[in-house]
Each structure stands twice: as C-alpha cells, then as structure tokens.
N, CA, C and O atoms as a Tripos MOL2 file, in Angstrom:
@<TRIPOS>MOLECULE
protein
  236   235    59     0     0
PROTEIN
NO_CHARGES

@<TRIPOS>ATOM
      1 N          -4.3150   22.3940   -1.2970 N.3       1 MET1
      2 CA         -4.5700   21.3190   -2.2460 C.3       1 MET1
      3 C          -3.2470   20.8760   -2.8690 C.2       1 MET1
      4 O          -2.3690   21.6820   -3.1780 O.2       1 MET1
      5 N          -3.1480   19.5730   -3.0380 N.am      2 LYS2
      6 CA         -1.9560   18.9840   -3.6420 C.3       2 LYS2
      7 C          -2.3720   17.9890   -4.7110 C.2       2 LYS2
      8 O          -3.5170   17.5380   -4.7570 O.2       2 LYS2
      9 N          -1.4300   17.6630   -5.5550 N.am      3 LYS3
     10 CA         -1.6210   16.6060   -6.5430 C.3       3 LYS3
     11 C          -0.5090   15.5880   -6.3480 C.2       3 LYS3
     12 O           0.5940   15.9240   -5.9170 O.2       3 LYS3
     13 N          -0.8130   14.3610   -6.6680 N.am      4 ALA4
     14 CA          0.1550   13.2800   -6.5350 C.3       4 ALA4
     15 C           0.5750   12.7880   -7.8990 C.2       4 ALA4
     16 O          -0.0300   13.1190   -8.9180 O.2       4 ALA4
     17 N           1.6280   11.9870   -7.8950 N.am      5 LYS5
     18 CA          2.1080   11.3290   -9.1010 C.3       5 LYS5
     19 C           2.3040    9.8640   -8.7490 C.2       5 LYS5
     20 O           2.8630    9.5400   -7.7020 O.2       5 LYS5
     21 N           1.8440    8.9820   -9.6230 N.am      6 VAL6
     22 CA          2.0040    7.5490   -9.4080 C.3       6 VAL6
     23 C           3.0440    7.0140  -10.3880 C.2       6 VAL6
     24 O           2.9410    7.2280  -11.5960 O.2       6 VAL6
     25 N           4.0300    6.3270   -9.8640 N.am      7 ASN7
     26 CA          5.0490    5.6930  -10.6900 C.3       7 ASN7
     27 C           4.4680    4.3790  -11.1980 C.2       7 ASN7
     28 O           4.3610    3.4140  -10.4410 O.2       7 ASN7
     29 N           4.0940    4.3360  -12.4630 N.am      8 ALA8
     30 CA          3.4420    3.1650  -13.0450 C.3       8 ALA8
     31 C           4.3460    1.9370  -13.0430 C.2       8 ALA8
     32 O           3.8550    0.8080  -13.0310 O.2       8 ALA8
     33 N           5.6640    2.1440  -13.0560 N.am      9 ASP9
     34 CA          6.5800    1.0100  -13.0210 C.3       9 ASP9
     35 C           6.5680    0.3070  -11.6680 C.2       9 ASP9
     36 O           6.8290   -0.8930  -11.5860 O.2       9 ASP9
     37 N           6.2640    1.0530  -10.6060 N.am     10 LEU10
     38 CA          6.2160    0.4740   -9.2630 C.3      10 LEU10
     39 C           4.8210    0.0170   -8.8630 C.2      10 LEU10
     40 O           4.6770   -0.9150   -8.0710 O.2      10 LEU10
     41 N           3.7960    0.6630   -9.4020 N.am     11 CYS11
     42 CA          2.4130    0.3690   -9.0090 C.3      11 CYS11
     43 C           2.0600   -1.0830   -9.3210 C.2      11 CYS11
     44 O           2.3380   -1.5860  -10.4100 O.2      11 CYS11
     45 N           1.4380   -1.7520   -8.3320 N.am     12 ILE12
     46 CA          1.0060   -3.1390   -8.5230 C.3      12 ILE12
     47 C          -0.5070   -3.2470   -8.6960 C.2      12 ILE12
     48 O          -1.0450   -4.3470   -8.8170 O.2      12 ILE12
     49 N          -1.1920   -2.1010   -8.7080 N.am     13 GLY13
     50 CA         -2.6360   -2.0960   -8.9300 C.3      13 GLY13
     51 C          -3.4400   -2.6570   -7.7730 C.2      13 GLY13
     52 O          -4.5240   -3.2000   -7.9830 O.2      13 GLY13
     53 N          -2.9300   -2.5370   -6.5550 N.am     14 CYS14
     54 CA         -3.6260   -3.1090   -5.4010 C.3      14 CYS14
     55 C          -4.9410   -2.3900   -5.0970 C.2      14 CYS14
     56 O          -5.8530   -2.9880   -4.5260 O.2      14 CYS14
     57 N          -5.0460   -1.1180   -5.4700 N.am     15 GLY15
     58 CA         -6.2890   -0.3790   -5.2980 C.3      15 GLY15
     59 C          -6.4670    0.3200   -3.9720 C.2      15 GLY15
     60 O          -7.5240    0.9000   -3.7290 O.2      15 GLY15
     61 N          -5.4700    0.2860   -3.1050 N.am     16 LEU16
     62 CA         -5.6060    0.9500   -1.8080 C.3      16 LEU16
     63 C          -5.8710    2.4460   -1.9770 C.2      16 LEU16
     64 O          -6.7650    2.9880   -1.3270 O.2      16 LEU16
     65 N          -5.1270    3.1050   -2.8200 N.am     17 CYS17
     66 CA         -5.3200    4.5480   -3.0090 C.3      17 CYS17
     67 C          -6.6590    4.8450   -3.6820 C.2      17 CYS17
     68 O          -7.3470    5.7930   -3.3040 O.2      17 CYS17
     69 N          -7.0240    4.0480   -4.6620 N.am     18 VAL18
     70 CA         -8.2890    4.2530   -5.3730 C.3      18 VAL18
     71 C          -9.4680    4.0340   -4.4220 C.2      18 VAL18
     72 O         -10.4180    4.8170   -4.4170 O.2      18 VAL18
     73 N          -9.4060    2.9850   -3.6320 N.am     19 GLY19
     74 CA        -10.4820    2.6870   -2.7060 C.3      19 GLY19
     75 C         -10.5990    3.6820   -1.5750 C.2      19 GLY19
     76 O         -11.7030    3.9950   -1.1300 O.2      19 GLY19
     77 N          -9.4710    4.1820   -1.1060 N.am     20 SER20
     78 CA         -9.4700    5.1130    0.0200 C.3      20 SER20
     79 C          -9.6370    6.5660   -0.4040 C.2      20 SER20
     80 O         -10.1780    7.3740    0.3520 O.2      20 SER20
     81 N          -9.1830    6.9000   -1.5940 N.am     21 HIS21
     82 CA         -9.1480    8.3000   -2.0180 C.3      21 HIS21
     83 C          -9.5670    8.4420   -3.4850 C.2      21 HIS21
     84 O          -8.8050    8.9300   -4.3190 O.2      21 HIS21
     85 N         -10.7720    8.0120   -3.7730 N.am     22 SER22
     86 CA        -11.2490    8.0410   -5.1560 C.3      22 SER22
     87 C         -11.4010    9.4580   -5.7010 C.2      22 SER22
     88 O         -11.5340    9.6460   -6.9100 O.2      22 SER22
     89 N         -11.3810   10.4490   -4.8200 N.am     23 GLU23
     90 CA        -11.4550   11.8280   -5.2810 C.3      23 GLU23
     91 C         -10.1670   12.2750   -5.9740 C.2      23 GLU23
     92 O         -10.1510   13.3050   -6.6490 O.2      23 GLU23
     93 N          -9.0850   11.5040   -5.8090 N.am     24 ALA24
     94 CA         -7.8040   11.8870   -6.3920 C.3      24 ALA24
     95 C          -7.1860   10.8080   -7.2750 C.2      24 ALA24
     96 O          -6.3390   11.1070   -8.1170 O.2      24 ALA24
     97 N          -7.6080    9.5350   -7.0850 N.am     25 PHE25
     98 CA         -6.9880    8.4190   -7.8050 C.3      25 PHE25
     99 C          -8.0360    7.5820   -8.5240 C.2      25 PHE25
    100 O          -9.1730    7.4510   -8.0710 O.2      25 PHE25
    101 N          -7.6320    7.0280   -9.6410 N.am     26 GLN26
    102 CA         -8.4770    6.1140  -10.4100 C.3      26 GLN26
    103 C          -7.5750    5.0920  -11.0830 C.2      26 GLN26
    104 O          -6.3590    5.2730  -11.1420 O.2      26 GLN26
    105 N          -8.1740    4.0160  -11.5910 N.am     27 PHE27
    106 CA         -7.4090    3.0350  -12.3490 C.3      27 PHE27
    107 C          -7.3270    3.4680  -13.8020 C.2      27 PHE27
    108 O          -8.2830    4.0190  -14.3480 O.2      27 PHE27
    109 N          -6.1790    3.2170  -14.4310 N.am     28 ASN28
    110 CA         -6.0480    3.4710  -15.8590 C.3      28 ASN28
    111 C          -6.3900    2.1980  -16.6300 C.2      28 ASN28
    112 O          -6.7800    1.1980  -16.0270 O.2      28 ASN28
    113 N          -6.2520    2.2230  -17.9240 N.am     29 ASP29
    114 CA         -6.6010    1.0770  -18.7710 C.3      29 ASP29
    115 C          -5.7260   -0.1520  -18.5220 C.2      29 ASP29
    116 O          -6.1130   -1.2710  -18.8590 O.2      29 ASP29
    117 N          -4.5600    0.0550  -17.9380 N.am     30 GLU30
    118 CA         -3.6550   -1.0580  -17.6360 C.3      30 GLU30
    119 C          -3.9040   -1.6460  -16.2430 C.2      30 GLU30
    120 O          -3.2120   -2.5760  -15.8300 O.2      30 GLU30
    121 N          -4.8950   -1.1010  -15.5180 N.am     31 GLY31
    122 CA         -5.2040   -1.5970  -14.1900 C.3      31 GLY31
    123 C          -4.2980   -1.0690  -13.0960 C.2      31 GLY31
    124 O          -4.2460   -1.6140  -11.9940 O.2      31 GLY31
    125 N          -3.5890   -0.0080  -13.4130 N.am     32 LYS32
    126 CA         -2.7200    0.6220  -12.4220 C.3      32 LYS32
    127 C          -3.3250    1.9580  -12.0130 C.2      32 LYS32
    128 O          -4.1010    2.5590  -12.7560 O.2      32 LYS32
    129 N          -2.9620    2.4080  -10.8280 N.am     33 ALA33
    130 CA         -3.5000    3.6650  -10.3170 C.3      33 ALA33
    131 C          -2.8830    4.8530  -11.0430 C.2      33 ALA33
    132 O          -1.7460    4.8020  -11.5130 O.2      33 ALA33
    133 N          -3.6630    5.9190  -11.1180 N.am     34 GLU34
    134 CA         -3.1570    7.1910  -11.6130 C.3      34 GLU34
    135 C          -3.8220    8.3010  -10.8190 C.2      34 GLU34
    136 O          -4.9780    8.1890  -10.4100 O.2      34 GLU34
    137 N          -3.0740    9.3670  -10.6110 N.am     35 ALA35
    138 CA         -3.6140   10.5420   -9.9370 C.3      35 ALA35
    139 C          -4.2590   11.4150  -11.0000 C.2      35 ALA35
    140 O          -3.6230   11.7600  -11.9960 O.2      35 ALA35
    141 N          -5.5240   11.7730  -10.7910 N.am     36 TYR36
    142 CA         -6.2100   12.5470  -11.8200 C.3      36 TYR36
    143 C          -6.7060   13.9060  -11.3390 C.2      36 TYR36
    144 O          -7.1660   14.7120  -12.1490 O.2      36 TYR36
    145 N          -6.6230   14.1770  -10.0380 N.am     37 ALA37
    146 CA         -7.1290   15.4480   -9.5300 C.3      37 ALA37
    147 C          -6.3690   15.8630   -8.2860 C.2      37 ALA37
    148 O          -5.7850   15.0300   -7.5920 O.2      37 ALA37
    149 N          -6.3820   17.1480   -8.0120 N.am     38 GLU38
    150 CA         -5.8430   17.6380   -6.7570 C.3      38 GLU38
    151 C          -6.7840   17.2280   -5.6250 C.2      38 GLU38
    152 O          -7.9800   17.0260   -5.8340 O.2      38 GLU38
    153 N          -6.2260   17.1120   -4.4350 N.am     39 ALA39
    154 CA         -7.0240   16.7640   -3.2650 C.3      39 ALA39
    155 C          -6.4440   17.4780   -2.0560 C.2      39 ALA39
    156 O          -5.3790   18.0910   -2.1280 O.2      39 ALA39
    157 N          -7.1560   17.3890   -0.9520 N.am     40 GLU40
    158 CA         -6.6760   17.9880    0.2880 C.3      40 GLU40
    159 C          -5.2890   17.4300    0.6220 C.2      40 GLU40
    160 O          -4.9820   16.2810    0.3040 O.2      40 GLU40
    161 N          -4.4700   18.2420    1.2540 N.am     41 ASP41
    162 CA         -3.1130   17.8370    1.5950 C.3      41 ASP41
    163 C          -3.0850   16.5060    2.3450 C.2      41 ASP41
    164 O          -2.2450   15.6490    2.0700 O.2      41 ASP41
    165 N          -4.0110   16.3370    3.2960 N.am     42 GLU42
    166 CA         -4.0350   15.1250    4.1160 C.3      42 GLU42
    167 C          -4.3110   13.8740    3.2730 C.2      42 GLU42
    168 O          -3.7800   12.8020    3.5630 O.2      42 GLU42
    169 N          -5.1260   14.0080    2.2460 N.am     43 VAL43
    170 CA         -5.4530   12.8760    1.3680 C.3      43 VAL43
    171 C          -4.2020   12.4160    0.6300 C.2      43 VAL43
    172 O          -3.9130   11.2210    0.5840 O.2      43 VAL43
    173 N          -3.4700   13.3450    0.0610 N.am     44 ILE44
    174 CA         -2.2680   13.0050   -0.6850 C.3      44 ILE44
    175 C          -1.1970   12.4520    0.2560 C.2      44 ILE44
    176 O          -0.5340   11.4660   -0.0670 O.2      44 ILE44
    177 N          -1.0310   13.0770    1.3990 N.am     45 GLU45
    178 CA         -0.0450   12.5960    2.3630 C.3      45 GLU45
    179 C          -0.3700   11.1820    2.8320 C.2      45 GLU45
    180 O           0.5380   10.3690    3.0060 O.2      45 GLU45
    181 N          -1.6530   10.8750    3.0400 N.am     46 ASP46
    182 CA         -2.0520    9.5290    3.4520 C.3      46 ASP46
    183 C          -1.7720    8.5270    2.3400 C.2      46 ASP46
    184 O          -1.2770    7.4320    2.6070 O.2      46 ASP46
    185 N          -2.0780    8.8810    1.1130 N.am     47 ALA47
    186 CA         -1.8340    7.9730   -0.0150 C.3      47 ALA47
    187 C          -0.3400    7.6850   -0.1600 C.2      47 ALA47
    188 O           0.0570    6.5450   -0.3990 O.2      47 ALA47
    189 N           0.4740    8.7090   -0.0160 N.am     48 VAL48
    190 CA          1.9310    8.5260   -0.0900 C.3      48 VAL48
    191 C           2.3920    7.5840    1.0190 C.2      48 VAL48
    192 O           3.1970    6.6830    0.7860 O.2      48 VAL48
    193 N           1.8790    7.8010    2.2170 N.am     49 ALA49
    194 CA          2.3260    7.0240    3.3860 C.3      49 ALA49
    195 C           1.8370    5.5820    3.3670 C.2      49 ALA49
    196 O           2.5010    4.7030    3.9150 O.2      49 ALA49
    197 N           0.6900    5.3220    2.7480 N.am     50 THR50
    198 CA          0.1130    3.9860    2.8360 C.3      50 THR50
    199 C           0.3030    3.1150    1.6010 C.2      50 THR50
    200 O          -0.0490    1.9350    1.6330 O.2      50 THR50
    201 N           0.8370    3.6470    0.5350 N.am     51 CYS51
    202 CA          1.0830    2.8210   -0.6580 C.3      51 CYS51
    203 C           2.0680    1.7130   -0.2970 C.2      51 CYS51
    204 O           3.1810    2.0020    0.1420 O.2      51 CYS51
    205 N           1.6800    0.4570   -0.4740 N.am     52 PRO52
    206 CA          2.5380   -0.6420   -0.0310 C.3      52 PRO52
    207 C           3.8470   -0.7910   -0.8030 C.2      52 PRO52
    208 O           4.7740   -1.4440   -0.3240 O.2      52 PRO52
    209 N           3.9330   -0.1990   -1.9800 N.am     53 VAL53
    210 CA          5.1790   -0.3020   -2.7640 C.3      53 VAL53
    211 C           5.8500    1.0450   -2.9820 C.2      53 VAL53
    212 O           6.8240    1.1330   -3.7300 O.2      53 VAL53
    213 N           5.3480    2.0910   -2.3450 N.am     54 GLY54
    214 CA          5.9810    3.4080   -2.4580 C.3      54 GLY54
    215 C           5.8890    4.0180   -3.8490 C.2      54 GLY54
    216 O           6.7930    4.7350   -4.2780 O.2      54 GLY54
    217 N           4.7990    3.7350   -4.5530 N.am     55 ALA55
    218 CA          4.6630    4.2220   -5.9290 C.3      55 ALA55
    219 C           4.0960    5.6260   -6.0290 C.2      55 ALA55
    220 O           4.0870    6.2100   -7.1130 O.2      55 ALA55
    221 N           3.6190    6.1840   -4.9090 N.am     56 ILE56
    222 CA          2.9880    7.5010   -4.9430 C.3      56 ILE56
    223 C           3.9040    8.5360   -4.3020 C.2      56 ILE56
    224 O           4.5170    8.3010   -3.2600 O.2      56 ILE56
    225 N           3.9740    9.6890   -4.9630 N.am     57 GLU57
    226 CA          4.7300   10.8120   -4.3970 C.3      57 GLU57
    227 C           3.9690   12.0910   -4.6920 C.2      57 GLU57
    228 O           3.1210   12.1340   -5.5830 O.2      57 GLU57
    229 N           4.2800   13.1260   -3.9380 N.am     58 GLU58
    230 CA          3.6600   14.4190   -4.2080 C.3      58 GLU58
    231 C           4.2220   14.9770   -5.5000 C.2      58 GLU58
    232 O           5.4190   14.8800   -5.7680 O.2      58 GLU58
    233 N           3.3390   15.5660   -6.3020 N.am     59 ALA59
    234 CA          3.7700   16.1310   -7.5840 C.3      59 ALA59
    235 C           4.2670   17.5510   -7.4000 C.2      59 ALA59
    236 O           4.6730   18.1940   -8.3680 O.2      59 ALA59
@<TRIPOS>BOND
     1     1     2 1
     2     2     3 1
     3     3     4 2
     4     3     5 am
     5     5     6 1
     6     6     7 1
     7     7     8 2
     8     7     9 am
     9     9    10 1
    10    10    11 1
    11    11    12 2
    12    11    13 am
    13    13    14 1
    14    14    15 1
    15    15    16 2
    16    15    17 am
    17    17    18 1
    18    18    19 1
    19    19    20 2
    20    19    21 am
    21    21    22 1
    22    22    23 1
    23    23    24 2
    24    23    25 am
    25    25    26 1
    26    26    27 1
    27    27    28 2
    28    27    29 am
    29    29    30 1
    30    30    31 1
    31    31    32 2
    32    31    33 am
    33    33    34 1
    34    34    35 1
    35    35    36 2
    36    35    37 am
    37    37    38 1
    38    38    39 1
    39    39    40 2
    40    39    41 am
    41    41    42 1
    42    42    43 1
    43    43    44 2
    44    43    45 am
    45    45    46 1
    46    46    47 1
    47    47    48 2
    48    47    49 am
    49    49    50 1
    50    50    51 1
    51    51    52 2
    52    51    53 am
    53    53    54 1
    54    54    55 1
    55    55    56 2
    56    55    57 am
    57    57    58 1
    58    58    59 1
    59    59    60 2
    60    59    61 am
    61    61    62 1
    62    62    63 1
    63    63    64 2
    64    63    65 am
    65    65    66 1
    66    66    67 1
    67    67    68 2
    68    67    69 am
    69    69    70 1
    70    70    71 1
    71    71    72 2
    72    71    73 am
    73    73    74 1
    74    74    75 1
    75    75    76 2
    76    75    77 am
    77    77    78 1
    78    78    79 1
    79    79    80 2
    80    79    81 am
    81    81    82 1
    82    82    83 1
    83    83    84 2
    84    83    85 am
    85    85    86 1
    86    86    87 1
    87    87    88 2
    88    87    89 am
    89    89    90 1
    90    90    91 1
    91    91    92 2
    92    91    93 am
    93    93    94 1
    94    94    95 1
    95    95    96 2
    96    95    97 am
    97    97    98 1
    98    98    99 1
    99    99   100 2
   100    99   101 am
   101   101   102 1
   102   102   103 1
   103   103   104 2
   104   103   105 am
   105   105   106 1
   106   106   107 1
   107   107   108 2
   108   107   109 am
   109   109   110 1
   110   110   111 1
   111   111   112 2
   112   111   113 am
   113   113   114 1
   114   114   115 1
   115   115   116 2
   116   115   117 am
   117   117   118 1
   118   118   119 1
   119   119   120 2
   120   119   121 am
   121   121   122 1
   122   122   123 1
   123   123   124 2
   124   123   125 am
   125   125   126 1
   126   126   127 1
   127   127   128 2
   128   127   129 am
   129   129   130 1
   130   130   131 1
   131   131   132 2
   132   131   133 am
   133   133   134 1
   134   134   135 1
   135   135   136 2
   136   135   137 am
   137   137   138 1
   138   138   139 1
   139   139   140 2
   140   139   141 am
   141   141   142 1
   142   142   143 1
   143   143   144 2
   144   143   145 am
   145   145   146 1
   146   146   147 1
   147   147   148 2
   148   147   149 am
   149   149   150 1
   150   150   151 1
   151   151   152 2
   152   151   153 am
   153   153   154 1
   154   154   155 1
   155   155   156 2
   156   155   157 am
   157   157   158 1
   158   158   159 1
   159   159   160 2
   160   159   161 am
   161   161   162 1
   162   162   163 1
   163   163   164 2
   164   163   165 am
   165   165   166 1
   166   166   167 1
   167   167   168 2
   168   167   169 am
   169   169   170 1
   170   170   171 1
   171   171   172 2
   172   171   173 am
   173   173   174 1
   174   174   175 1
   175   175   176 2
   176   175   177 am
   177   177   178 1
   178   178   179 1
   179   179   180 2
   180   179   181 am
   181   181   182 1
   182   182   183 1
   183   183   184 2
   184   183   185 am
   185   185   186 1
   186   186   187 1
   187   187   188 2
   188   187   189 am
   189   189   190 1
   190   190   191 1
   191   191   192 2
   192   191   193 am
   193   193   194 1
   194   194   195 1
   195   195   196 2
   196   195   197 am
   197   197   198 1
   198   198   199 1
   199   199   200 2
   200   199   201 am
   201   201   202 1
   202   202   203 1
   203   203   204 2
   204   203   205 am
   205   205   206 1
   206   206   207 1
   207   207   208 2
   208   207   209 am
   209   209   210 1
   210   210   211 1
   211   211   212 2
   212   211   213 am
   213   213   214 1
   214   214   215 1
   215   215   216 2
   216   215   217 am
   217   217   218 1
   218   218   219 1
   219   219   220 2
   220   219   221 am
   221   221   222 1
   222   222   223 1
   223   223   224 2
   224   223   225 am
   225   225   226 1
   226   226   227 1
   227   227   228 2
   228   227   229 am
   229   229   230 1
   230   230   231 1
   231   231   232 2
   232   231   233 am
   233   233   234 1
   234   234   235 1
   235   235   236 2
@<TRIPOS>SUBSTRUCTURE
     1 MET1         2 RESIDUE 1 A MET
     2 LYS2         6 RESIDUE 1 A LYS
     3 LYS3        10 RESIDUE 1 A LYS
     4 ALA4        14 RESIDUE 1 A ALA
     5 LYS5        18 RESIDUE 1 A LYS
     6 VAL6        22 RESIDUE 1 A VAL
     7 ASN7        26 RESIDUE 1 A ASN
     8 ALA8        30 RESIDUE 1 A ALA
     9 ASP9        34 RESIDUE 1 A ASP
    10 LEU10       38 RESIDUE 1 A LEU
    11 CYS11       42 RESIDUE 1 A CYS
    12 ILE12       46 RESIDUE 1 A ILE
    13 GLY13       50 RESIDUE 1 A GLY
    14 CYS14       54 RESIDUE 1 A CYS
    15 GLY15       58 RESIDUE 1 A GLY
    16 LEU16       62 RESIDUE 1 A LEU
    17 CYS17       66 RESIDUE 1 A CYS
    18 VAL18       70 RESIDUE 1 A VAL
    19 GLY19       74 RESIDUE 1 A GLY
    20 SER20       78 RESIDUE 1 A SER
    21 HIS21       82 RESIDUE 1 A HIS
    22 SER22       86 RESIDUE 1 A SER
    23 GLU23       90 RESIDUE 1 A GLU
    24 ALA24       94 RESIDUE 1 A ALA
    25 PHE25       98 RESIDUE 1 A PHE
    26 GLN26      102 RESIDUE 1 A GLN
    27 PHE27      106 RESIDUE 1 A PHE
    28 ASN28      110 RESIDUE 1 A ASN
    29 ASP29      114 RESIDUE 1 A ASP
    30 GLU30      118 RESIDUE 1 A GLU
    31 GLY31      122 RESIDUE 1 A GLY
    32 LYS32      126 RESIDUE 1 A LYS
    33 ALA33      130 RESIDUE 1 A ALA
    34 GLU34      134 RESIDUE 1 A GLU
    35 ALA35      138 RESIDUE 1 A ALA
    36 TYR36      142 RESIDUE 1 A TYR
    37 ALA37      146 RESIDUE 1 A ALA
    38 GLU38      150 RESIDUE 1 A GLU
    39 ALA39      154 RESIDUE 1 A ALA
    40 GLU40      158 RESIDUE 1 A GLU
    41 ASP41      162 RESIDUE 1 A ASP
    42 GLU42      166 RESIDUE 1 A GLU
    43 VAL43      170 RESIDUE 1 A VAL
    44 ILE44      174 RESIDUE 1 A ILE
    45 GLU45      178 RESIDUE 1 A GLU
    46 ASP46      182 RESIDUE 1 A ASP
    47 ALA47      186 RESIDUE 1 A ALA
    48 VAL48      190 RESIDUE 1 A VAL
    49 ALA49      194 RESIDUE 1 A ALA
    50 THR50      198 RESIDUE 1 A THR
    51 CYS51      202 RESIDUE 1 A CYS
    52 PRO52      206 RESIDUE 1 A PRO
    53 VAL53      210 RESIDUE 1 A VAL
    54 GLY54      214 RESIDUE 1 A GLY
    55 ALA55      218 RESIDUE 1 A ALA
    56 ILE56      222 RESIDUE 1 A ILE
    57 GLU57      226 RESIDUE 1 A GLU
    58 GLU58      230 RESIDUE 1 A GLU
    59 ALA59      234 RESIDUE 1 A ALA
C-alpha cells in the first residue's frame, strides 16, 4: 500500500485521478484533487503516470 501527494499549485482539477481512483483521491473545497487514503501500489503508480500536469507523486 502506498499514499500519494498532490501538489495543489500544479493541480488543474481535471478529475482524472478522482474519477479513476476514487479510493485514494477526492476533490477538496477549492476543486483540486487531494490524496486522502492509501491504495494499492498499482493505483498510485497509475495516478502518478497519468496526471496530465504531473501534480501527483508518491508520498
């Protein structure tokens, strides 16, 4: 299990991570993604690889 970190300054709120991996990501009050839970390694690795602006990294 891994946890991710979302760089709020880079996040554009596109929702790809939230839509694909809601078990680990959710929107905050500002409409940007945040990592709120640990998830399987593959889930975090996919979110890191597919974020269009590179805002997600492993914590």
